[in-house]
N, CA, C and O atoms as a MOPAC input file, in Angstrom:
PM7 MOZYME 1SCF
protein

 N     54.44000 1    96.13500 1   124.57300 1
 C     54.40900 1    94.75000 1   124.11400 1
 C     54.90400 1    93.86700 1   125.24500 1
 O     55.88800 1    94.20600 1   125.90200 1
 N     54.25100 1    92.75500 1   125.48600 1
 C     54.63900 1    91.84300 1   126.56300 1
 C     55.88200 1    91.07000 1   126.17100 1
 O     56.24800 1    91.00700 1   124.99700 1
 N     56.52500 1    90.48300 1   127.16700 1
 C     57.72900 1    89.69700 1   126.91600 1
 C     57.41900 1    88.52500 1   125.99500 1
 O     58.20700 1    88.22700 1   125.09600 1
 N     56.29600 1    87.85800 1   126.19700 1
 C     55.91400 1    86.73300 1   125.34200 1
 C     55.69200 1    87.20100 1   123.91000 1
 O     56.14700 1    86.55600 1   122.96600 1
 N     54.99300 1    88.32100 1   123.74700 1
 C     54.75100 1    88.84300 1   122.40000 1
 C     56.05800 1    89.23300 1   121.73100 1
 O     56.23000 1    89.00900 1   120.53300 1
 N     56.98400 1    89.81700 1   122.49300 1
 C     58.28300 1    90.20200 1   121.94800 1
 C     59.03500 1    88.97100 1   121.46700 1
 O     59.66000 1    88.99000 1   120.40700 1
 N     58.97200 1    87.89100 1   122.25800 1
 C     59.65700 1    86.65900 1   121.86100 1
 C     59.03600 1    86.05500 1   120.60200 1
 O     59.75500 1    85.54100 1   119.74500 1
 N     57.73200 1    86.11100 1   120.48400 1
 C     57.05800 1    85.57800 1   119.30300 1
 C     57.45900 1    86.37600 1   118.06600 1
 O     57.74600 1    85.80400 1   117.01400 1
 N     57.47600 1    87.69700 1   118.20100 1
 C     57.87400 1    88.54800 1   117.07100 1
 C     59.32000 1    88.27000 1   116.69000 1
 O     59.63400 1    88.16500 1   115.50400 1
 N     60.20800 1    88.14900 1   117.67600 1
 C     61.61300 1    87.86400 1   117.39200 1
 C     61.77200 1    86.50800 1   116.71800 1
 O     62.55500 1    86.37600 1   115.77600 1
 N     61.04000 1    85.49900 1   117.18600 1
 C     61.10600 1    84.16600 1   116.57200 1
 C     60.61300 1    84.20300 1   115.12900 1
 O     61.19000 1    83.55700 1   114.25500 1
 N     59.55700 1    84.95400 1   114.88600 1
 C     59.03400 1    85.07100 1   113.52200 1
 C     60.04800 1    85.75400 1   112.61700 1
 O     60.22400 1    85.35400 1   111.46600 1
 N     60.71600 1    86.78200 1   113.12900 1
 C     61.72800 1    87.48400 1   112.33400 1
 C     62.89200 1    86.56000 1   112.00500 1
 O     63.38800 1    86.57200 1   110.87800 1
 N     63.33800 1    85.75500 1   112.97600 1
 C     64.41900 1    84.80500 1   112.72500 1
 C     64.00700 1    83.75000 1   111.70900 1
 O     64.80300 1    83.37800 1   110.84700 1
 N     62.78400 1    83.26900 1   111.80000 1
 C     62.29400 1    82.27300 1   110.84100 1
 C     62.25100 1    82.85800 1   109.44000 1
 O     62.62500 1    82.19500 1   108.47300 1
 N     61.79500 1    84.10500 1   109.33200 1
 C     61.73600 1    84.75600 1   108.01700 1
 C     63.13000 1    84.93900 1   107.44900 1
 O     63.33800 1    84.75300 1   106.25000 1
 N     64.09300 1    85.30200 1   108.29500 1
 C     65.47100 1    85.46100 1   107.83200 1
 C     66.05200 1    84.13200 1   107.37600 1
 O     66.76400 1    84.07900 1   106.37300 1
 N     65.75600 1    83.06000 1   108.09900 1
 C     66.24500 1    81.73700 1   107.72000 1
 C     65.66900 1    81.30400 1   106.38500 1
 O     66.39100 1    80.77400 1   105.54000 1
 N     64.38900 1    81.52100 1   106.18800 1
 C     63.75000 1    81.17700 1   104.91400 1
 C     64.34500 1    82.00100 1   103.79400 1
 O     64.59700 1    81.47800 1   102.70800 1
 N     64.57400 1    83.27900 1   104.03600 1
 C     65.18300 1    84.14100 1   103.02000 1
 C     66.56500 1    83.66100 1   102.63400 1
 O     66.93700 1    83.70100 1   101.46100 1
 N     67.34100 1    83.20000 1   103.63100 1
 C     68.67300 1    82.67900 1   103.34000 1
 C     68.61200 1    81.42700 1   102.49600 1
 O     69.42700 1    81.24500 1   101.59200 1
 N     67.65700 1    80.56200 1   102.78100 1
 C     67.50100 1    79.34300 1   101.99000 1
 C     67.01900 1    79.64400 1   100.58700 1
 O     67.35200 1    78.91400 1    99.65400 1
 N     66.24300 1    80.70100 1   100.41600 1
 C     65.70400 1    81.04100 1    99.10600 1
 C     66.80400 1    81.36500 1    98.10800 1
 O     66.60800 1    81.21800 1    96.90100 1
 N     67.97100 1    81.80800 1    98.60200 1
 C     69.05400 1    82.11000 1    97.67900 1
 C     69.64600 1    80.84400 1    97.07900 1
 O     70.30800 1    80.90100 1    96.04300 1
 N     69.41400 1    79.69900 1    97.72000 1
 C     69.93500 1    78.43300 1    97.22200 1
 C     68.97800 1    77.78400 1    96.23300 1
 O     69.40300 1    77.19100 1    95.24100 1
 N     67.70000 1    77.89900 1    96.50800 1
 C     66.70800 1    77.31300 1    95.62500 1
 C     65.40600 1    78.05500 1    95.81200 1
 O     65.21600 1    78.78300 1    96.78700 1
 N     64.51900 1    77.86000 1    94.86600 1
 C     63.20200 1    78.48100 1    94.99500 1
 C     62.15900 1    77.47200 1    94.55700 1
 O     62.46200 1    76.50000 1    93.86500 1
 N     60.92800 1    77.71800 1    94.97100 1
 C     59.84600 1    76.82100 1    94.59900 1
 C     59.07200 1    77.44900 1    93.46400 1
 O     58.65500 1    78.60400 1    93.55700 1
 N     58.87900 1    76.71300 1    92.41100 1
 C     58.13100 1    77.22100 1    91.26800 1
 C     56.64900 1    77.25100 1    91.59300 1
 O     56.21000 1    76.68900 1    92.59700 1
 N     55.88600 1    77.90600 1    90.74100 1
 C     54.43700 1    77.98100 1    90.92900 1
 C     53.81300 1    76.59100 1    90.90400 1
 O     52.74200 1    76.37600 1    91.47300 1
 N     54.47100 1    75.66100 1    90.25500 1
 C     53.96200 1    74.29100 1    90.18900 1
 C     54.38000 1    73.47800 1    91.40700 1
 O     54.07200 1    72.29000 1    91.50200 1
 N     55.09400 1    74.12900 1    92.35600 1
 C     55.50400 1    73.44500 1    93.56000 1
 C     56.82600 1    72.71300 1    93.43700 1
 O     57.21500 1    71.98900 1    94.35300 1
 N     57.52300 1    72.88500 1    92.32900 1
 C     58.80600 1    72.23600 1    92.12100 1
 C     59.90400 1    73.11800 1    92.69500 1
 O     59.82200 1    74.34400 1    92.61300 1
 N     60.94100 1    72.50000 1    93.28000 1
 C     62.07600 1    73.25900 1    93.76100 1
 C     63.05500 1    73.43400 1    92.61400 1
 O     63.43500 1    72.47300 1    91.94700 1
 N     63.46000 1    74.69200 1    92.39600 1
 C     64.37500 1    75.00100 1    91.30700 1
 C     65.70400 1    75.40400 1    91.91200 1
 O     65.76000 1    76.34300 1    92.70600 1
 N     66.77400 1    74.71600 1    91.55200 1
 C     68.11200 1    75.01000 1    92.03500 1
 C     68.64200 1    76.23300 1    91.28300 1
 O     68.73400 1    76.21400 1    90.05500 1
 N     68.98600 1    77.28400 1    92.00700 1
 C     69.46800 1    78.52300 1    91.39900 1
 C     70.71100 1    78.29100 1    90.55200 1
 O     70.88600 1    78.93900 1    89.52000 1
 N     71.57600 1    77.37500 1    90.97500 1
 C     72.80400 1    77.14300 1    90.20900 1
 C     72.50400 1    76.55500 1    88.83300 1
 O     73.29600 1    76.72400 1    87.90600 1
 N     71.37400 1    75.86900 1    88.68800 1
 C     70.99700 1    75.31000 1    87.39300 1
 C     70.63600 1    76.40300 1    86.40100 1
 O     70.64800 1    76.17200 1    85.19200 1
 N     70.31400 1    77.59700 1    86.90000 1
 C     69.92100 1    78.69600 1    86.03200 1
 C     71.10000 1    79.55000 1    85.58100 1
 O     70.94300 1    80.40800 1    84.71200 1
 N     72.27500 1    79.32700 1    86.15700 1
 C     73.43800 1    80.16400 1    85.85100 1
 C     73.82800 1    80.10200 1    84.37800 1
 O     74.33200 1    81.08600 1    83.83600 1
 N     73.60800 1    78.98100 1    83.72800 1
 C     73.97500 1    78.82600 1    82.32200 1
 C     72.76900 1    78.78200 1    81.39000 1
 O     72.91000 1    78.49300 1    80.20200 1
 N     71.58100 1    79.06800 1    81.92800 1
 C     70.36300 1    78.99300 1    81.11500 1
 C     70.40200 1    80.01200 1    79.98000 1
 O     70.77100 1    81.17000 1    80.17300 1
 N     70.01400 1    79.55400 1    78.80000 1
 C     69.90700 1    80.43400 1    77.63600 1
 C     68.68800 1    80.02300 1    76.83600 1
 O     68.42900 1    78.83700 1    76.63600 1
 N     67.93500 1    81.02800 1    76.37700 1
 C     66.75100 1    80.75500 1    75.58100 1
 C     65.70500 1    81.82900 1    75.79400 1
 O     65.94700 1    82.83600 1    76.45900 1
 N     64.54400 1    81.59500 1    75.21800 1
 C     63.41400 1    82.51300 1    75.36300 1
 C     62.22000 1    81.71400 1    75.84200 1
 O     61.87100 1    80.68600 1    75.26200 1
 N     61.59100 1    82.20000 1    76.91800 1
 C     60.45300 1    81.53000 1    77.51700 1
 C     59.30500 1    82.50600 1    77.70400 1
 O     59.52000 1    83.68800 1    77.97000 1
 N     58.09100 1    82.00600 1    77.56500 1
 C     56.88500 1    82.80400 1    77.78100 1
 C     55.96700 1    82.06300 1    78.74500 1
 O     55.68200 1    80.87900 1    78.56800 1
 N     55.51200 1    82.78100 1    79.76500 1
 C     54.58600 1    82.22600 1    80.75400 1
 C     53.61500 1    83.32300 1    81.17600 1
 O     53.87100 1    84.51000 1    80.97100 1
 N     52.50900 1    82.91200 1    81.76100 1
 C     51.49800 1    83.84600 1    82.25000 1
 C     51.44100 1    83.78900 1    83.76500 1
 O     51.46500 1    82.71300 1    84.36300 1
 N     51.36500 1    84.95600 1    84.37300 1
 C     51.24600 1    85.04900 1    85.82500 1
 C     49.96300 1    85.76000 1    86.19700 1
 O     49.62900 1    86.79400 1    85.61900 1
 N     49.24400 1    85.21000 1    87.15800 1
 C     47.97900 1    85.79900 1    87.60800 1
 C     48.20200 1    86.60100 1    88.88100 1
 O     49.12000 1    86.32900 1    89.65500 1
 N     47.35200 1    87.58800 1    89.07900 1
 C     47.37500 1    88.38300 1    90.30200 1
 C     45.99600 1    88.95800 1    90.53700 1
 O     45.17400 1    89.02900 1    89.62400 1
 N     45.74800 1    89.36800 1    91.77300 1
 C     44.43400 1    89.85700 1    92.15700 1
 C     44.46800 1    91.36800 1    92.36100 1
 O     45.37100 1    91.89700 1    93.01000 1
 N     43.48100 1    92.05300 1    91.80300 1
 C     43.32400 1    93.49900 1    91.96600 1
 C     41.99900 1    93.74000 1    92.69400 1
 O     41.20600 1    92.81300 1    92.86000 1
 N     41.76100 1    94.97000 1    93.12500 1
 C     40.45500 1    95.26400 1    93.71700 1
 C     39.29500 1    94.98000 1    92.74800 1
 O     38.17000 1    94.72000 1    93.17400 1
 N     39.58600 1    95.03400 1    91.44400 1
 C     38.56600 1    94.77200 1    90.43600 1
 C     38.43100 1    93.32000 1    90.04100 1
 O     37.56500 1    92.97900 1    89.23500 1
 N     39.27600 1    92.44800 1    90.59600 1
 C     39.20100 1    91.02700 1    90.26600 1
 C     40.52800 1    90.46400 1    89.79800 1
 O     41.57300 1    91.09900 1    89.94100 1
 N     40.47600 1    89.27700 1    89.24300 1
 C     41.65500 1    88.55800 1    88.78300 1
 C     42.14400 1    89.12800 1    87.45800 1
 O     41.34800 1    89.38300 1    86.55400 1
 N     43.45100 1    89.32600 1    87.34700 1
 C     44.09800 1    89.77800 1    86.11700 1
 C     45.27000 1    88.85800 1    85.82100 1
 O     45.66000 1    88.05300 1    86.66800 1
 N     45.82800 1    88.97100 1    84.63900 1
 C     47.02400 1    88.20100 1    84.31000 1
 C     47.91200 1    89.01400 1    83.38500 1
 O     47.47900 1    89.96200 1    82.73000 1
 N     49.16100 1    88.60600 1    83.35800 1
 C     50.14100 1    89.25500 1    82.49400 1
 C     51.00600 1    88.15900 1    81.86700 1
 O     51.47400 1    87.25100 1    82.55300 1
 N     51.20600 1    88.26100 1    80.56300 1
 C     52.05500 1    87.31000 1    79.85600 1
 C     53.46600 1    87.89600 1    79.78300 1
 O     53.65700 1    89.03200 1    79.34900 1
 N     54.43700 1    87.11300 1    80.21000 1
 C     55.82300 1    87.56600 1    80.28200 1
 C     56.67400 1    86.71400 1    79.36100 1
 O     56.61100 1    85.48500 1    79.40300 1
 N     57.47100 1    87.37100 1    78.52600 1
 C     58.45100 1    86.69100 1    77.69600 1
 C     59.82400 1    87.20200 1    78.10300 1
 O     60.09000 1    88.40300 1    78.05300 1
 N     60.69200 1    86.28200 1    78.50500 1
 C     62.06300 1    86.63700 1    78.87600 1
 C     63.03600 1    85.94400 1    77.94600 1
 O     62.89400 1    84.75700 1    77.65300 1
 N     64.02600 1    86.69400 1    77.48300 1
 C     65.14500 1    86.12700 1    76.75500 1
 C     66.33400 1    86.16600 1    77.70500 1
 O     66.64100 1    87.19900 1    78.30000 1
 N     66.99400 1    85.02300 1    77.83400 1
 C     68.07400 1    84.87000 1    78.80000 1
 C     69.29400 1    84.31000 1    78.08400 1
 O     69.18100 1    83.39200 1    77.27100 1
 N     70.46100 1    84.86900 1    78.39000 1
 C     71.71900 1    84.34900 1    77.87400 1
 C     72.65400 1    84.12300 1    79.04600 1
 O     72.95200 1    85.04800 1    79.80100 1
 N     73.11600 1    82.88600 1    79.19500 1
 C     74.01900 1    82.50600 1    80.28000 1
 C     73.50300 1    82.98600 1    81.63500 1
 O     74.26100 1    83.52500 1    82.44100 1
 N     72.21100 1    82.78500 1    81.87700 1
 C     71.60700 1    83.08300 1    83.16100 1
 C     71.21200 1    84.52300 1    83.39700 1
 O     70.66800 1    84.84700 1    84.45200 1
 N     71.47600 1    85.40300 1    82.42600 1
 C     71.18200 1    86.82900 1    82.57400 1
 C     70.09600 1    87.25000 1    81.60400 1
 O     70.13500 1    86.89500 1    80.42600 1
 N     69.12800 1    88.00700 1    82.09700 1
 C     68.03000 1    88.48700 1    81.25700 1
 C     68.57300 1    89.51200 1    80.26300 1
 O     69.21400 1    90.48900 1    80.65200 1
 N     68.31000 1    89.27800 1    78.97300 1
 C     68.76500 1    90.21200 1    77.93400 1
 C     67.61000 1    90.96700 1    77.28800 1
 O     67.82300 1    92.00600 1    76.66200 1
 N     66.38800 1    90.45500 1    77.43300 1
 C     65.21700 1    91.13600 1    76.87000 1
 C     63.97400 1    90.68400 1    77.61100 1
 O     63.90700 1    89.56700 1    78.12400 1
 N     62.98200 1    91.57800 1    77.65900 1
 C     61.71800 1    91.26900 1    78.32300 1
 C     60.58400 1    91.89700 1    77.53600 1
 O     60.71500 1    92.98200 1    76.96900 1
 N     59.47100 1    91.18800 1    77.51700 1
 C     58.25800 1    91.69900 1    76.89200 1
 C     57.09000 1    91.27200 1    77.77400 1
 O     57.05500 1    90.14400 1    78.26500 1
 N     56.13600 1    92.17700 1    77.97300 1
 C     54.94600 1    91.82700 1    78.74300 1
 C     53.70500 1    92.24000 1    77.98300 1
 O     53.68600 1    93.25100 1    77.28200 1
 N     52.67300 1    91.43500 1    78.13900 1
 C     51.37100 1    91.71300 1    77.53200 1
 C     50.31800 1    91.44400 1    78.59700 1
 O     50.19900 1    90.32400 1    79.09400 1
 N     49.55600 1    92.47300 1    78.94500 1
 C     48.54100 1    92.32700 1    79.97400 1
 C     47.20400 1    91.90900 1    79.41700 1
 O     46.93400 1    92.04500 1    78.22300 1
 N     46.36700 1    91.39600 1    80.30800 1
 C     45.01600 1    91.00800 1    79.91500 1
 C     44.07100 1    92.20500 1    79.95300 1
 O     43.11800 1    92.27500 1    79.17800 1
 N     44.34000 1    93.15000 1    80.86200 1
 C     43.58600 1    94.40600 1    80.93600 1
 C     42.08600 1    94.26500 1    80.91600 1
 O     41.43900 1    94.71700 1    79.97100 1
 N     41.50900 1    93.64800 1    81.93900 1
 C     40.06900 1    93.45700 1    81.99500 1
 C     39.27000 1    94.73000 1    82.18900 1
 O     38.09400 1    94.78200 1    81.83000 1
 N     39.89100 1    95.76000 1    82.75500 1
 C     39.21100 1    97.04000 1    82.96700 1
 C     40.12900 1    98.16300 1    82.50200 1
 O     41.33800 1    97.96400 1    82.38200 1
 N     39.56900 1    99.33700 1    82.23900 1
 C     40.42600 1   100.46200 1    81.83900 1
 C     41.49700 1   100.78000 1    82.88700 1
 O     42.61700 1   101.14600 1    82.53000 1
 N     41.16600 1   100.64600 1    84.16800 1
 C     42.12600 1   100.90800 1    85.22700 1
 C     43.27500 1    99.89600 1    85.16600 1
 O     44.44100 1   100.27700 1    85.26100 1
 N     42.95100 1    98.61300 1    85.00700 1
 C     43.97800 1    97.57700 1    84.89500 1
 C     44.83300 1    97.79400 1    83.65600 1
 O     46.05400 1    97.64200 1    83.70800 1
 N     44.20700 1    98.14600 1    82.55200 1
 C     44.95500 1    98.41200 1    81.32400 1
 C     45.96800 1    99.52500 1    81.54500 1
 O     47.11000 1    99.43300 1    81.09500 1
 N     45.54800 1   100.57200 1    82.23600 1
 C     46.43700 1   101.70200 1    82.50100 1
 C     47.66700 1   101.25300 1    83.29900 1
 O     48.79700 1   101.60700 1    82.96100 1
 N     47.43800 1   100.48000 1    84.35200 1
 C     48.55800 1   100.01500 1    85.18200 1
 C     49.45500 1    99.03900 1    84.43200 1
 O     50.67500 1    99.07000 1    84.59200 1
 N     48.86100 1    98.17300 1    83.61500 1
 C     49.67300 1    97.22700 1    82.85600 1
 C     50.53700 1    97.92300 1    81.80800 1
 O     51.68100 1    97.52800 1    81.58100 1
 N     49.99900 1    98.94800 1    81.17500 1
 C     50.77900 1    99.71700 1    80.20100 1
 C     51.93000 1   100.43000 1    80.90800 1
 O     53.05400 1   100.44400 1    80.40500 1
 N     51.65600 1   101.01900 1    82.06600 1
 C     52.70900 1   101.69200 1    82.83800 1
 C     53.79400 1   100.68900 1    83.24100 1
 O     54.98500 1   100.98000 1    83.13200 1
 N     53.38200 1    99.52400 1    83.70000 1
 C     54.31900 1    98.48300 1    84.09000 1
 C     55.18600 1    98.08400 1    82.89600 1
 O     56.40900 1    98.00800 1    83.01000 1
 N     54.55800 1    97.83400 1    81.76800 1
 C     55.27700 1    97.40900 1    80.56600 1
 C     56.30000 1    98.45800 1    80.12900 1
 O     57.36800 1    98.11500 1    79.62100 1
 N     55.97300 1    99.73100 1    80.32900 1
 C     56.89000 1   100.78800 1    79.88500 1
 C     58.14400 1   100.88100 1    80.74600 1
 O     59.15500 1   101.41700 1    80.29400 1
 N     58.10300 1   100.37800 1    81.96400 1
 C     59.25400 1   100.49900 1    82.84300 1
 C     59.95900 1    99.21100 1    83.20200 1
 O     61.00400 1    99.24600 1    83.85100 1
 N     59.41600 1    98.07200 1    82.79800 1
 C     59.96700 1    96.79700 1    83.25600 1
 C     61.34900 1    96.48400 1    82.69500 1
 O     62.17100 1    95.88400 1    83.38800 1
 N     61.61400 1    96.87200 1    81.47400 1
 C     62.90900 1    96.56300 1    80.87000 1
 C     64.06600 1    97.12900 1    81.69400 1
 O     65.06400 1    96.44300 1    81.91300 1
 N     63.93700 1    98.35500 1    82.14200 1
 C     64.99100 1    98.98300 1    82.94600 1
 C     65.20500 1    98.26600 1    84.26900 1
 O     66.28900 1    98.33800 1    84.84900 1
 N     64.18300 1    97.57700 1    84.74500 1
 C     64.26900 1    96.88000 1    86.02700 1
 C     64.88100 1    95.48500 1    85.93500 1
 O     65.45800 1    95.00600 1    86.91100 1
 N     64.76700 1    94.82300 1    84.77800 1
 C     65.16800 1    93.41100 1    84.73100 1
 C     66.28200 1    93.07600 1    83.75300 1
 O     66.99500 1    92.09600 1    83.97100 1
 N     66.46100 1    93.84000 1    82.69200 1
 C     67.51600 1    93.52200 1    81.72900 1
 C     68.87500 1    93.69700 1    82.40900 1
 O     69.15200 1    94.72000 1    83.03500 1
 N     69.70600 1    92.67500 1    82.26600 1
 C     71.01400 1    92.66900 1    82.89500 1
 C     71.03300 1    92.00500 1    84.25500 1
 O     72.09100 1    91.90200 1    84.87500 1
 N     69.88100 1    91.55300 1    84.73400 1
 C     69.78400 1    90.90500 1    86.04700 1
 C     69.76700 1    89.38200 1    85.86900 1
 O     69.31200 1    88.87900 1    84.84200 1
 N     70.26600 1    88.65200 1    86.87400 1
 C     70.23400 1    87.19100 1    86.80200 1
 C     68.81100 1    86.65300 1    86.93500 1
 O     68.04100 1    87.11600 1    87.77700 1
 N     68.47000 1    85.68500 1    86.11100 1
 C     67.15700 1    85.04300 1    86.17700 1
 C     66.93700 1    84.40600 1    87.54400 1
 O     65.82600 1    84.44300 1    88.07200 1
 N     67.97000 1    83.83100 1    88.11300 1
 C     67.85300 1    83.10100 1    89.37300 1
 C     67.34300 1    83.96800 1    90.51700 1
 O     66.68300 1    83.45800 1    91.42200 1
 N     67.63400 1    85.26300 1    90.49700 1
 C     67.25200 1    86.12800 1    91.61700 1
 C     66.26600 1    87.21900 1    91.21800 1
 O     65.97900 1    88.11800 1    92.00900 1
 N     65.75800 1    87.14600 1    90.01700 1
 C     64.85600 1    88.17800 1    89.50600 1
 C     63.59200 1    88.27600 1    90.34700 1
 O     62.90300 1    87.28000 1    90.56800 1
 N     63.29200 1    89.48900 1    90.81500 1
 C     62.12300 1    89.73500 1    91.65600 1
 C     61.81600 1    91.22400 1    91.55600 1
 O     62.68000 1    92.05100 1    91.84600 1
 N     60.61000 1    91.57200 1    91.15300 1
 C     60.26500 1    92.99000 1    91.03000 1
 C     59.15900 1    93.35100 1    92.00100 1
 O     58.41900 1    92.48900 1    92.47700 1
 N     59.06300 1    94.60900 1    92.27900 1
 C     57.98000 1    95.13500 1    93.10000 1
 C     57.16400 1    96.08100 1    92.23600 1
 O     56.73900 1    95.73000 1    91.13500 1
 N     56.95500 1    97.26600 1    92.74100 1
 C     56.23000 1    98.27100 1    91.98000 1
 C     57.12300 1    98.77100 1    90.84200 1
 O     58.30200 1    99.06100 1    91.04700 1
 N     56.55500 1    98.86700 1    89.65900 1
 C     57.26300 1    99.38400 1    88.49500 1
 C     56.38900 1   100.45100 1    87.87200 1
 O     55.23500 1   100.18900 1    87.53400 1
 N     56.91300 1   101.63200 1    87.71900 1
 C     56.19500 1   102.75600 1    87.11700 1
 C     54.84000 1   102.99800 1    87.77900 1
 O     53.85600 1   103.31500 1    87.11000 1
 N     54.80500 1   102.84600 1    89.09700 1
 C     53.57300 1   103.10000 1    89.84400 1
 C     52.59200 1   101.94600 1    89.88300 1
 O     51.53100 1   102.05800 1    90.49700 1
 N     52.92500 1   100.85100 1    89.24500 1
 C     52.04400 1    99.68800 1    89.22800 1
 C     52.59300 1    98.63800 1    90.18300 1
 O     53.58700 1    97.97600 1    89.88200 1
 N     51.94800 1    98.48600 1    91.33100 1
 C     52.46100 1    97.54600 1    92.32800 1
 C     51.88200 1    96.14200 1    92.18600 1
 O     52.59900 1    95.16800 1    92.41800 1
 N     50.63800 1    96.00700 1    91.82000 1
 C     50.01900 1    94.67900 1    91.74200 1
 C     50.47200 1    93.89800 1    90.51700 1
 O     50.59200 1    92.67500 1    90.58000 1
 N     50.72500 1    94.57800 1    89.40900 1
 C     51.16000 1    93.89700 1    88.18400 1
 C     52.46100 1    93.14900 1    88.43000 1
 O     52.68600 1    92.09300 1    87.83900 1
 N     53.32000 1    93.67900 1    89.29300 1
 C     54.57500 1    93.01200 1    89.62800 1
 C     54.36600 1    91.63700 1    90.23000 1
 O     55.19600 1    90.74700 1    90.04700 1
 N     53.26300 1    91.45300 1    90.94800 1
 C     52.96300 1    90.13600 1    91.51300 1
 C     52.71800 1    89.11600 1    90.40400 1
 O     53.18000 1    87.97900 1    90.49000 1
 N     52.00100 1    89.51700 1    89.37700 1
 C     51.77600 1    88.64200 1    88.23600 1
 C     53.06100 1    88.36500 1    87.48500 1
 O     53.30200 1    87.24400 1    87.03700 1
 N     53.88800 1    89.39600 1    87.35000 1
 C     55.18300 1    89.25000 1    86.69000 1
 C     56.03500 1    88.22500 1    87.43600 1
 O     56.59700 1    87.31400 1    86.82700 1
 N     56.12600 1    88.37700 1    88.75700 1
 C     56.92700 1    87.44900 1    89.55300 1
 C     56.39600 1    86.01900 1    89.47400 1
 O     57.17800 1    85.06800 1    89.46300 1
 N     55.07400 1    85.86100 1    89.41800 1
 C     54.48200 1    84.52600 1    89.27800 1
 C     54.89500 1    83.89900 1    87.94500 1
 O     55.19900 1    82.70800 1    87.88400 1
 N     54.90300 1    84.69900 1    86.88400 1
 C     55.32400 1    84.19100 1    85.57500 1
 C     56.81000 1    83.84900 1    85.58300 1
 O     57.21600 1    82.85100 1    84.98700 1
 N     57.61800 1    84.65700 1    86.24500 1
 C     59.06000 1    84.40100 1    86.32500 1
 C     59.33000 1    83.08600 1    87.04900 1
 O     60.23500 1    82.34800 1    86.65900 1
 N     58.57000 1    82.78000 1    88.08600 1
 C     58.74300 1    81.49400 1    88.77900 1
 C     58.52000 1    80.33000 1    87.81700 1
 O     59.25100 1    79.34000 1    87.85400 1
 N     57.52000 1    80.44900 1    86.96800 1
 C     57.25800 1    79.39200 1    85.97400 1
 C     58.39700 1    79.31800 1    84.96100 1
 O     58.80300 1    78.22800 1    84.55700 1
 N     58.90800 1    80.47400 1    84.55400 1
 C     60.02600 1    80.50700 1    83.59200 1
 C     61.25100 1    79.86800 1    84.20100 1
 O     61.96200 1    79.12600 1    83.52200 1
 N     61.51500 1    80.13900 1    85.47100 1
 C     62.66600 1    79.48500 1    86.13900 1
 C     62.53500 1    77.96700 1    86.07100 1
 O     63.50700 1    77.26800 1    85.78300 1
 N     61.34500 1    77.46300 1    86.33300 1
 C     61.12900 1    76.00800 1    86.27600 1
 C     61.35000 1    75.48900 1    84.86200 1
 O     61.92400 1    74.41600 1    84.67600 1
 N     60.89800 1    76.24500 1    83.86500 1
 C     61.07900 1    75.84500 1    82.46800 1
 C     62.57000 1    75.84600 1    82.08000 1
 O     63.02700 1    74.97400 1    81.34200 1
 N     63.31700 1    76.83600 1    82.58700 1
 C     64.70400 1    77.02700 1    82.18900 1
 C     65.67200 1    76.08800 1    82.92100 1
 O     66.78300 1    75.84100 1    82.45000 1
 N     65.24300 1    75.57300 1    84.06400 1
 C     66.14500 1    74.73400 1    84.86800 1
 C     66.41000 1    73.37800 1    84.23600 1
 O     67.14800 1    72.56900 1    84.79800 1

């Protein structure tokens, strides 16, 4: 790698770290609104939102319902759209494992990846959570 390329990579890494540090203070909702994490510390209620994500088979969505008490997730429910048998399989797997991943976690920092072997469904889940944060703030 050339010196210039090394500097570009290092600059990109520093920029990503800076953005990550700022993300702990606030986040941007799917609607483009900035949500202050501290506003979510006392949030209580139940919210339902839908998050979309793209699969090799096309666009899918998942409906997420979160119950939150004093900023902490106490219950979660997901319902997938399941446009194909393959998507249905992954959404069912995701739904079976999501509770263990999010119950007891703060809404302000909630972020999931692959759950029960379903990696793309988590993207839809996270999109719905961003909307819920905006609703709860």
